[in-house]
DRENDO-1510 file (C-alpha; in Angstrom, 1 decimal, always signed):
<recs>
REC; n; res; u; v; w
REC; 1; MET; +5.6; -3.6; -20.3 .
REC; 2; ILE; +8.0; -1.4; -18.5 .
REC; 3; GLY; +11.4; -2.1; -16.9 .
REC; 4; PHE; +15.1; -1.5; -16.9 .
REC; 5; GLU; +18.5; -3.3; -16.7 .
REC; 6; CYS; +20.0; -3.4; -13.3 .
REC; 7; SER; +23.3; -4.1; -11.6 .
REC; 8; CYS; +21.6; -6.3; -8.9 .
REC; 9; LYS; +21.7; -10.0; -9.2 .
REC; 10; LYS; +18.4; -10.1; -11.1 .
REC; 11; GLY; +20.1; -8.2; -14.0 .
REC; 12; CYS; +16.9; -6.6; -15.2 .
REC; 13; HIS; +13.4; -5.7; -13.9 .
REC; 14; LYS; +10.1; -5.9; -15.7 .
REC; 15; ALA; +6.5; -5.4; -15.0 .
REC; 16; PRO; +3.4; -5.8; -17.2 .
REC; 17; VAL; +2.3; -2.2; -16.7 .
REC; 18; ASP; +1.6; -0.2; -19.9 .
REC; 19; ASN; +1.6; +3.2; -18.2 .
REC; 20; TYR; +0.8; +5.3; -15.2 .
REC; 21; ILE; -0.2; +9.0; -15.4 .
REC; 22; ILE; -0.1; +11.4; -12.4 .
REC; 23; GLU; -1.3; +14.9; -13.3 .
REC; 24; SER; -4.1; +17.3; -13.1 .
REC; 25; GLY; -7.2; +16.3; -15.2 .
REC; 26; THR; -5.8; +13.0; -16.3 .
REC; 27; ILE; -9.2; +11.3; -15.8 .
REC; 28; LYS; -10.1; +12.9; -19.1 .
REC; 29; LYS; -7.6; +10.6; -20.8 .
REC; 30; LEU; -9.6; +7.5; -19.8 .
REC; 31; SER; -11.1; +7.1; -23.3 .
REC; 32; SER; -7.7; +6.9; -25.0 .
REC; 33; ILE; -6.2; +4.7; -22.3 .
REC; 34; VAL; -9.0; +2.1; -22.7 .
REC; 35; LYS; -9.2; +2.4; -26.5 .
REC; 36; ASN; -8.0; -1.2; -27.1 .
REC; 37; TYR; -10.7; -2.6; -24.8 .
REC; 38; SER; -14.4; -3.2; -25.8 .
REC; 39; SER; -16.1; -4.4; -22.6 .
REC; 40; VAL; -15.2; -2.8; -19.3 .
REC; 41; PHE; -16.6; -3.7; -15.9 .
REC; 42; ILE; -16.4; -0.9; -13.3 .
REC; 43; VAL; -16.0; -1.6; -9.5 .
REC; 44; CYS; -16.3; +1.3; -7.0 .
REC; 45; ASP; -18.0; +2.1; -3.8 .
REC; 46; LYS; -20.5; +4.8; -2.9 .
REC; 47; ASN; -17.8; +7.4; -2.3 .
REC; 48; THR; -15.5; +6.6; -5.2 .
REC; 49; TYR; -18.5; +6.5; -7.5 .
REC; 50; ASN; -19.1; +10.2; -6.8 .
REC; 51; ALA; -15.4; +11.0; -7.0 .
REC; 52; ALA; -14.7; +9.4; -10.4 .
REC; 53; GLY; -16.9; +6.3; -11.0 .
REC; 54; LYS; -19.8; +8.3; -12.4 .
REC; 55; TYR; -17.5; +10.0; -14.9 .
REC; 56; ALA; -16.1; +6.6; -15.9 .
REC; 57; GLU; -19.5; +5.1; -16.2 .
REC; 58; GLU; -20.9; +7.9; -18.4 .
REC; 59; THR; -17.7; +7.9; -20.6 .
REC; 60; LEU; -17.7; +4.2; -21.2 .
REC; 61; LYS; -21.5; +4.0; -21.7 .
REC; 62; ASN; -21.3; +6.7; -24.3 .
REC; 63; GLU; -18.7; +4.8; -26.2 .
REC; 64; GLY; -20.6; +1.5; -25.9 .
REC; 65; LYS; -17.8; -0.1; -23.8 .
REC; 66; LEU; -19.6; -0.5; -20.4 .
REC; 67; SER; -20.4; -4.1; -19.6 .
REC; 68; GLY; -21.6; -3.2; -16.1 .
REC; 69; ILE; -20.9; -1.5; -12.8 .
REC; 70; LEU; -20.8; -2.7; -9.2 .
REC; 71; ILE; -21.1; -0.1; -6.5 .
REC; 72; LEU; -20.0; -1.6; -3.2 .
REC; 73; SER; -21.1; -0.4; +0.2 .
REC; 74; GLU; -19.1; +2.2; +2.1 .
REC; 75; LYS; -15.8; +1.1; +3.6 .
REC; 76; PRO; -15.7; -2.5; +2.2 .
REC; 77; LEU; -12.9; -4.8; +3.4 .
REC; 78; PRO; -10.7; -7.0; +1.2 .
REC; 79; ASN; -12.4; -10.2; +2.3 .
REC; 80; TYR; -14.6; -13.1; +1.1 .
REC; 81; GLU; -17.7; -10.8; +0.9 .
REC; 82; THR; -16.1; -8.1; -1.3 .
REC; 83; ILE; -14.3; -10.5; -3.6 .
REC; 84; GLY; -17.3; -12.8; -3.9 .
REC; 85; ASN; -19.5; -9.8; -4.7 .
REC; 86; ILE; -17.2; -8.7; -7.6 .
REC; 87; LEU; -17.0; -12.3; -8.8 .
REC; 88; VAL; -20.7; -12.8; -8.9 .
REC; 89; HIS; -21.5; -9.5; -10.6 .
REC; 90; VAL; -18.6; -9.3; -13.1 .
REC; 91; THR; -21.0; -10.6; -15.7 .
REC; 92; ASP; -24.8; -10.0; -16.0 .
REC; 93; THR; -26.4; -12.0; -13.2 .
REC; 94; SER; -29.7; -12.1; -15.1 .
REC; 95; ALA; -28.4; -13.2; -18.5 .
REC; 96; ASP; -29.3; -16.6; -20.0 .
REC; 97; SER; -26.5; -19.1; -19.9 .
REC; 98; ASP; -25.1; -21.1; -22.8 .
REC; 99; ILE; -24.4; -24.5; -21.3 .
REC; 100; PHE; -21.9; -25.2; -24.1 .
REC; 101; ASN; -19.7; -22.2; -23.2 .
REC; 102; TYR; -18.2; -20.6; -20.2 .
REC; 103; SER; -19.5; -17.3; -18.8 .
REC; 104; PRO; -18.7; -14.3; -21.2 .
REC; 105; LEU; -16.3; -12.0; -19.3 .
REC; 106; PRO; -15.4; -8.4; -19.9 .
REC; 107; ASP; -12.0; -7.7; -21.3 .
REC; 108; LEU; -11.1; -5.2; -18.6 .
REC; 109; ILE; -12.0; -4.6; -14.9 .
REC; 110; LEU; -11.7; -1.0; -14.0 .
REC; 111; ALA; -11.1; -0.4; -10.3 .
REC; 112; VAL; -12.2; +3.0; -9.2 .
REC; 113; GLY; -11.0; +3.6; -5.7 .
REC; 114; SER; -7.9; +2.9; -3.5 .
REC; 115; GLY; -7.0; +0.1; -1.1 .
REC; 116; THR; -9.8; -2.5; -0.8 .
REC; 117; ILE; -11.2; -1.9; -4.3 .
REC; 118; ASN; -7.8; -2.2; -5.9 .
REC; 119; ASP; -6.7; -5.3; -3.9 .
REC; 120; SER; -10.0; -7.1; -4.5 .
REC; 121; CYS; -10.1; -6.3; -8.2 .
REC; 122; ARG; -6.5; -7.4; -8.6 .
REC; 123; LEU; -7.3; -10.8; -7.1 .
REC; 124; VAL; -10.4; -11.3; -9.2 .
REC; 125; SER; -8.6; -10.1; -12.3 .
REC; 126; TYR; -5.8; -12.6; -11.7 .
REC; 127; ARG; -8.1; -15.5; -10.9 .
REC; 128; LEU; -10.3; -14.9; -14.0 .
REC; 129; GLY; -7.3; -14.2; -16.3 .
REC; 130; ILE; -8.4; -10.8; -17.5 .
REC; 131; PRO; -6.6; -7.5; -17.1 .
REC; 132; TYR; -7.5; -4.7; -14.9 .
REC; 133; GLY; -6.7; -1.0; -14.6 .
REC; 134; ILE; -7.1; +1.6; -11.9 .
REC; 135; VAL; -8.5; +5.1; -11.5 .
REC; 136; GLY; -7.2; +6.1; -8.1 .
REC; 137; THR; -9.3; +8.3; -5.9 .
REC; 138; ALA; -7.1; +8.9; -2.9 .
REC; 139; PRO; -3.4; +8.9; -2.2 .
REC; 140; SER; -3.9; +6.6; +0.8 .
REC; 141; MET; -2.0; +3.4; +0.2 .
REC; 142; ASP; +1.1; +2.1; -1.7 .
REC; 143; GLY; -0.4; -0.9; -3.4 .
REC; 144; TYR; -1.7; +0.6; -6.7 .
REC; 145; LEU; +1.1; -0.9; -8.9 .
REC; 146; SER; +2.2; -3.8; -6.8 .
REC; 147; ALA; +1.7; -7.4; -7.7 .
REC; 148; GLY; +0.2; -8.7; -4.5 .
REC; 149; SER; -3.1; -8.2; -2.7 .
REC; 150; PRO; -3.3; -8.2; +1.1 .
REC; 151; ILE; -6.5; -10.2; +1.7 .
REC; 152; LEU; -8.4; -11.0; +4.9 .
REC; 153; PHE; -9.1; -14.8; +5.0 .
REC; 154; ASP; -8.8; -17.7; +7.4 .
REC; 155; ASN; -8.7; -15.3; +10.4 .
REC; 156; THR; -5.6; -13.6; +9.2 .
REC; 157; LYS; -4.3; -11.1; +6.6 .
REC; 158; LYS; -2.0; -12.4; +4.0 .
REC; 159; THR; -0.6; -11.0; +0.8 .
REC; 160; ILE; -1.6; -13.2; -2.2 .
REC; 161; LYS; +0.7; -12.8; -5.2 .
REC; 162; CYS; -1.3; -11.8; -8.3 .
REC; 163; THR; -0.5; -9.4; -11.1 .
REC; 164; THR; -0.1; -5.7; -11.7 .
REC; 165; PRO; -2.7; -3.4; -13.2 .
REC; 166; ARG; -2.2; -2.5; -16.9 .
REC; 167; PHE; -2.5; +1.2; -16.0 .
REC; 168; PHE; -2.9; +3.6; -13.1 .
REC; 169; ILE; -4.6; +6.9; -13.5 .
REC; 170; ALA; -3.9; +9.4; -10.7 .
REC; 171; ASP; -5.8; +12.6; -11.2 .
REC; 172; THR; -4.5; +15.0; -8.6 .
REC; 173; ASP; -7.6; +17.1; -9.0 .
REC; 174; ILE; -9.6; +14.1; -7.7 .
REC; 175; MET; -7.1; +12.8; -5.2 .
REC; 176; LYS; -6.6; +16.2; -3.4 .
REC; 177; ASN; -10.3; +16.2; -2.5 .
REC; 178; ALA; -10.1; +12.9; -0.6 .
REC; 179; PRO; -10.9; +13.1; +3.1 .
REC; 180; LEU; -8.0; +14.7; +5.0 .
REC; 181; ASP; -7.4; +11.6; +7.1 .
REC; 182; MET; -6.9; +9.6; +3.9 .
REC; 183; LEU; -4.3; +12.1; +2.8 .
REC; 184; PHE; -2.5; +11.7; +6.1 .
REC; 185; ALA; -2.8; +7.9; +5.7 .
REC; 186; GLY; -1.1; +8.2; +2.4 .
REC; 187; ILE; +1.9; +10.2; +3.6 .
REC; 188; GLY; +2.0; +8.0; +6.7 .
REC; 189; ASP; +2.3; +4.9; +4.5 .
REC; 190; MET; +5.2; +6.5; +2.6 .
REC; 191; PHE; +7.0; +7.2; +5.9 .
REC; 192; GLY; +7.0; +3.5; +6.5 .
REC; 193; LYS; +9.5; +3.1; +3.6 .
REC; 194; TYR; +12.3; +4.4; +5.8 .
REC; 195; THR; +12.1; +1.6; +8.3 .
REC; 196; GLY; +11.1; -0.8; +5.6 .
REC; 197; ILE; +14.2; -0.2; +3.5 .
REC; 198; LEU; +16.3; -0.2; +6.7 .
REC; 199; ASP; +14.9; -3.6; +7.5 .
REC; 200; TRP; +15.7; -4.7; +3.9 .
REC; 201; GLU; +19.3; -3.6; +4.4 .
REC; 202; LEU; +19.5; -5.4; +7.7 .
REC; 203; ALA; +18.2; -8.6; +6.1 .
REC; 204; ARG; +20.8; -8.3; +3.4 .
REC; 205; ASP; +23.7; -7.8; +5.8 .
REC; 206; TYR; +22.6; -10.2; +8.6 .
REC; 207; HIS; +20.4; -12.8; +6.9 .
REC; 208; GLY; +21.8; -12.9; +3.3 .
REC; 209; ASP; +18.6; -11.7; +1.7 .
REC; 210; TYR; +18.5; -10.4; -1.9 .
REC; 211; PHE; +18.7; -6.6; -2.1 .
REC; 212; CYS; +18.5; -4.1; -5.0 .
REC; 213; GLN; +20.2; -0.8; -4.4 .
REC; 214; LYS; +18.6; +0.9; -7.3 .
REC; 215; ILE; +15.1; +0.2; -6.2 .
REC; 216; ALA; +15.9; +1.0; -2.6 .
REC; 217; ASP; +17.4; +4.4; -3.7 .
REC; 218; ASP; +14.4; +5.2; -5.8 .
REC; 219; VAL; +12.0; +4.5; -2.9 .
REC; 220; ILE; +14.0; +6.7; -0.6 .
REC; 221; ARG; +14.1; +9.5; -3.2 .
REC; 222; VAL; +10.3; +9.6; -3.6 .
REC; 223; THR; +9.8; +9.2; +0.2 .
REC; 224; ASN; +12.0; +12.2; +0.7 .
REC; 225; ALA; +9.9; +14.3; -1.6 .
REC; 226; CYS; +6.8; +13.4; +0.4 .
REC; 227; LEU; +8.5; +14.4; +3.6 .
REC; 228; GLU; +9.9; +17.6; +2.3 .
REC; 229; ASN; +6.6; +18.8; +0.7 .
REC; 230; GLY; +4.2; +17.2; +3.2 .
REC; 231; TYR; +3.7; +20.3; +5.3 .
REC; 232; LYS; +1.4; +21.6; +2.5 .
REC; 233; ILE; -0.9; +18.6; +2.7 .
REC; 234; LYS; -3.6; +20.4; +4.7 .
REC; 235; GLU; -3.8; +22.9; +1.9 .
REC; 236; ARG; -4.5; +20.0; -0.4 .
REC; 237; CYS; -1.5; +21.1; -2.5 .
REC; 238; ALA; -1.6; +19.4; -5.9 .
REC; 239; GLU; +2.2; +19.1; -5.8 .
REC; 240; THR; +2.2; +17.3; -2.5 .
REC; 241; ILE; -0.6; +15.0; -3.6 .
REC; 242; GLY; +1.4; +14.3; -6.8 .
REC; 243; ASN; +4.5; +13.5; -4.6 .
REC; 244; ILE; +2.5; +10.9; -2.7 .
REC; 245; ALA; +1.0; +9.3; -5.8 .
REC; 246; GLU; +4.4; +9.2; -7.4 .
REC; 247; GLY; +5.8; +7.6; -4.3 .
REC; 248; PHE; +3.1; +4.9; -4.5 .
REC; 249; ALA; +3.8; +4.3; -8.1 .
REC; 250; VAL; +7.6; +3.9; -7.6 .
REC; 251; THR; +7.1; +1.8; -4.6 .
REC; 252; GLY; +4.5; -0.4; -6.3 .
REC; 253; LEU; +6.7; -0.9; -9.2 .
REC; 254; GLY; +9.5; -1.8; -6.9 .
REC; 255; MET; +7.4; -4.6; -5.5 .
REC; 256; ALA; +6.5; -5.8; -9.0 .
REC; 257; TYR; +10.1; -5.7; -10.1 .
REC; 258; THR; +11.4; -7.7; -7.1 .
REC; 259; GLY; +8.5; -10.0; -6.8 .
REC; 260; ASN; +8.0; -9.2; -3.1 .
REC; 261; SER; +6.9; -6.3; -0.9 .
REC; 262; ARG; +10.4; -5.6; +0.5 .
REC; 263; PRO; +10.7; -2.1; -1.3 .
REC; 264; ALA; +7.5; -1.1; +0.5 .
REC; 265; SER; +7.3; -2.6; +3.9 .
REC; 266; GLY; +9.1; -4.0; +6.9 .
REC; 267; ALA; +8.3; -4.6; +10.5 .
REC; 268; GLU; +6.2; -1.4; +10.7 .
REC; 269; HIS; +3.6; -2.9; +8.2 .
REC; 270; ILE; +3.5; -6.2; +10.0 .
REC; 271; VAL; +2.7; -4.4; +13.3 .
REC; 272; ALA; +0.1; -2.4; +11.6 .
REC; 273; HIS; -1.5; -5.6; +10.2 .
REC; 274; ALA; -1.5; -7.0; +13.8 .
REC; 275; TRP; -3.5; -4.0; +15.0 .
REC; 276; GLU; -5.9; -4.3; +12.1 .
REC; 277; LEU; -6.5; -8.0; +12.7 .
REC; 278; GLU; -7.2; -7.3; +16.3 .
REC; 279; ASP; -9.9; -4.8; +15.5 .
REC; 280; ILE; -11.5; -7.0; +12.9 .
REC; 281; ASN; -11.5; -10.0; +15.3 .
REC; 282; GLU; -13.2; -7.8; +17.9 .
REC; 283; GLY; -15.9; -6.7; +15.4 .
REC; 284; LYS; -14.5; -3.2; +15.1 .
REC; 285; THR; -13.9; -1.2; +11.9 .
REC; 286; PRO; -10.1; -1.1; +11.4 .
REC; 287; ASN; -8.3; +2.3; +11.3 .
REC; 288; LEU; -6.9; +3.6; +8.1 .
REC; 289; HIS; -3.9; +1.4; +7.2 .
REC; 290; GLY; -1.5; +4.3; +6.5 .
REC; 291; LEU; -2.2; +5.9; +9.9 .
REC; 292; GLU; -1.3; +2.7; +11.7 .
REC; 293; VAL; +1.8; +2.3; +9.5 .
REC; 294; CYS; +2.8; +5.8; +10.4 .
REC; 295; GLU; +2.5; +5.1; +14.1 .
REC; 296; ALA; +4.3; +1.7; +13.8 .
REC; 297; THR; +7.1; +3.4; +11.8 .
REC; 298; ARG; +7.7; +5.7; +14.8 .
REC; 299; LEU; +7.7; +2.6; +17.0 .
REC; 300; ILE; +10.2; +0.6; +14.9 .
REC; 301; ALA; +12.4; +3.7; +14.5 .
REC; 302; ASP; +12.6; +3.9; +18.3 .
REC; 303; MET; +13.7; +0.3; +18.5 .
REC; 304; TYR; +16.4; +0.9; +15.9 .
REC; 305; LEU; +17.6; +4.0; +17.8 .
REC; 306; MET; +17.7; +2.0; +21.1 .
REC; 307; LEU; +19.7; -0.7; +19.3 .
REC; 308; HIS; +22.1; +1.9; +17.9 .
REC; 309; ASP; +22.8; +3.1; +21.5 .
REC; 310; GLN; +23.3; -0.4; +22.9 .
REC; 311; THR; +25.1; -2.4; +20.2 .
REC; 312; ASP; +28.8; -2.7; +19.8 .
REC; 313; ASP; +28.4; -3.6; +16.1 .
REC; 314; LYS; +30.0; -0.7; +14.2 .
REC; 315; HIS; +28.5; -1.7; +10.9 .
REC; 316; LEU; +25.0; -1.8; +12.4 .
REC; 317; LYS; +25.6; +1.6; +14.0 .
REC; 318; THR; +26.6; +3.0; +10.7 .
REC; 319; LEU; +23.6; +1.5; +9.0 .
REC; 320; ILE; +21.2; +3.0; +11.5 .
REC; 321; GLU; +22.9; +6.4; +11.5 .
REC; 322; LYS; +22.1; +6.6; +7.7 .
REC; 323; TYR; +18.4; +6.6; +8.6 .
REC; 324; GLN; +18.5; +8.5; +11.9 .
REC; 325; PRO; +17.9; +12.0; +10.3 .
REC; 326; TYR; +14.8; +10.7; +8.6 .
REC; 327; PHE; +13.4; +9.3; +11.9 .
REC; 328; GLU; +13.9; +12.8; +13.5 .
REC; 329; LYS; +12.1; +14.5; +10.6 .
REC; 330; ILE; +9.2; +12.1; +10.9 .
REC; 331; GLU; +8.8; +12.8; +14.6 .
REC; 332; GLN; +8.9; +16.6; +13.9 .
REC; 333; PHE; +6.3; +16.2; +11.1 .
REC; 334; CYS; +3.9; +14.1; +13.1 .
REC; 335; SER; +4.1; +16.5; +16.0 .
REC; 336; GLU; +3.6; +19.7; +14.1 .
REC; 337; MET; +0.9; +18.3; +11.8 .
REC; 338; GLU; -0.8; +16.5; +14.7 .
REC; 339; ILE; -1.2; +13.2; +12.8 .
REC; 340; PHE; -3.7; +10.9; +14.5 .
REC; 341; SER; -2.2; +7.8; +16.1 .
REC; 342; PRO; -4.8; +5.1; +16.5 .
REC; 343; VAL; -3.3; +2.9; +19.2 .
REC; 344; LYS; -2.4; +4.4; +22.6 .
REC; 345; ASP; -2.4; +1.5; +25.0 .
REC; 346; PRO; +1.3; +0.6; +25.6 .
REC; 347; GLU; +0.5; -3.0; +26.7 .
REC; 348; ARG; -1.4; -3.5; +23.4 .
REC; 349; ILE; +1.4; -2.0; +21.4 .
REC; 350; LYS; +4.0; -4.3; +23.1 .
REC; 351; ASN; +1.8; -7.4; +22.6 .
REC; 352; SER; +1.3; -6.5; +19.0 .
REC; 353; ILE; +5.0; -6.4; +18.4 .
REC; 354; MET; +5.4; -9.8; +19.9 .
REC; 355; LYS; +2.5; -11.1; +17.8 .
REC; 356; ALA; +3.9; -9.5; +14.6 .
REC; 357; LEU; +7.0; -11.7; +14.9 .
REC; 358; GLY; +5.0; -14.8; +14.0 .
REC; 359; MET; +2.8; -13.2; +11.4 .
REC; 360; ARG; +5.3; -13.2; +8.6 .
REC; 361; ASP; +8.5; -15.1; +7.9 .
REC; 362; ARG; +10.4; -12.0; +6.9 .
REC; 363; TYR; +13.7; -10.9; +8.5 .
REC; 364; THR; +13.4; -7.6; +10.2 .
REC; 365; ILE; +14.6; -5.9; +13.4 .
REC; 366; LEU; +12.0; -8.1; +15.2 .
REC; 367; PHE; +13.9; -11.2; +14.1 .
REC; 368; TYR; +17.2; -9.6; +14.8 .
REC; 369; LEU; +16.2; -8.8; +18.4 .
REC; 370; ASN; +14.4; -12.0; +19.0 .
REC; 371; ASP; +17.5; -14.0; +18.0 .
REC; 372; ARG; +19.4; -12.2; +20.8 .
REC; 373; ASP; +16.6; -12.5; +23.4 .
REC; 374; LEU; +16.0; -8.7; +23.3 .
REC; 375; LEU; +12.7; -8.4; +21.6 .
REC; 376; GLU; +10.3; -8.3; +24.6 .
REC; 377; LYS; +12.6; -5.8; +26.4 .
REC; 378; TYR; +12.8; -3.5; +23.4 .
REC; 379; ALA; +9.1; -3.9; +22.6 .
REC; 380; GLU; +8.0; -2.8; +26.1 .
REC; 381; LYS; +10.4; +0.2; +26.3 .
REC; 382; ALA; +9.6; +1.4; +22.8 .
REC; 383; ALA; +5.8; +1.1; +23.4 .
REC; 384; TYR; +5.9; +3.2; +26.5 .
REC; 385; ASN; +8.3; +5.8; +25.0 .
REC; 386; LEU; +5.9; +6.1; +22.0 .
REC; 387; VAL; +2.8; +6.5; +24.1 .
REC; 388; LYS; +4.5; +9.3; +26.1 .
REC; 389; ARG; +4.9; +11.3; +22.9 .
REC; 390; LEU; +1.4; +10.8; +21.5 .
</recs>
């Protein structure tokens, strides 16, 4: 259990996380980290098995702690199929049953991977009432230490509140070898914290929402480190990878501490989810979440800058001006590093903004503009401005 006392209205923050380790070679500490567990079930996919799953399997097998391993197909989605697959295989499918007892479960699920694997294992862990831990293989998403899983079900994507992992192992030697597009997805997801935190401040000031300054400041601090050192990402710089992983850890804990995803996401994530759902409903493989978040961040930033120029609200102007330098640096970074932007149709971008308004009941700039009958106008202009820059 980790946490701290705080001056916000909650008074203190706690999360049932034992530890997280971000450093070179930390996978070698797996034995000591799982020393209090006796039966560990591993979940990975074909790629993450090669990256770290094989090492975890051999280590746990040698110590007599391996209850089983499930290797998913490549690029699984956090949906019924993946979650059901884990649920079916979490115990030996060929074992004889004892009709007087329930199924014997492992005492730990070990998720070896990143987004889908982590989110799916978290939900299964929560539903079965057994802990889980993570060996991260790519710095590609911010949900490692959060307490919710974004799951695809009922033709939508919704975050289901669950629990946190007991530990998070982030070996920078492993993470730096992830595909380059996943590295860019990771830093792109971190860039979304700027518009996400600004949305959170907007919700505090114009909707009366709860806000924690300490958590917000911590998230901005780690995001700044990612932006400042991000230019070395193509070199697979261990320090840069560590910055991103640390950003995910701090952001994830922020979500766990507050009980919601405000510290990690705002309108940019909802727009990205809209794009993802559109692709899935059309039978397409969705783009990497972080790349879509990065593009949507630039889009929402444009809407904020337009609002700054057109509003007479001095407090709102001051609020936006605090984040304006970050928006300019993101634009420079994306241009110089040639980060891929998945969605280039301005009409689709505009429609997705409008669709995002109804996807989540969370006060953001989308709600602010909609309340003033400005959303469609801003959405259209911001979409076309963004496409011109791509």
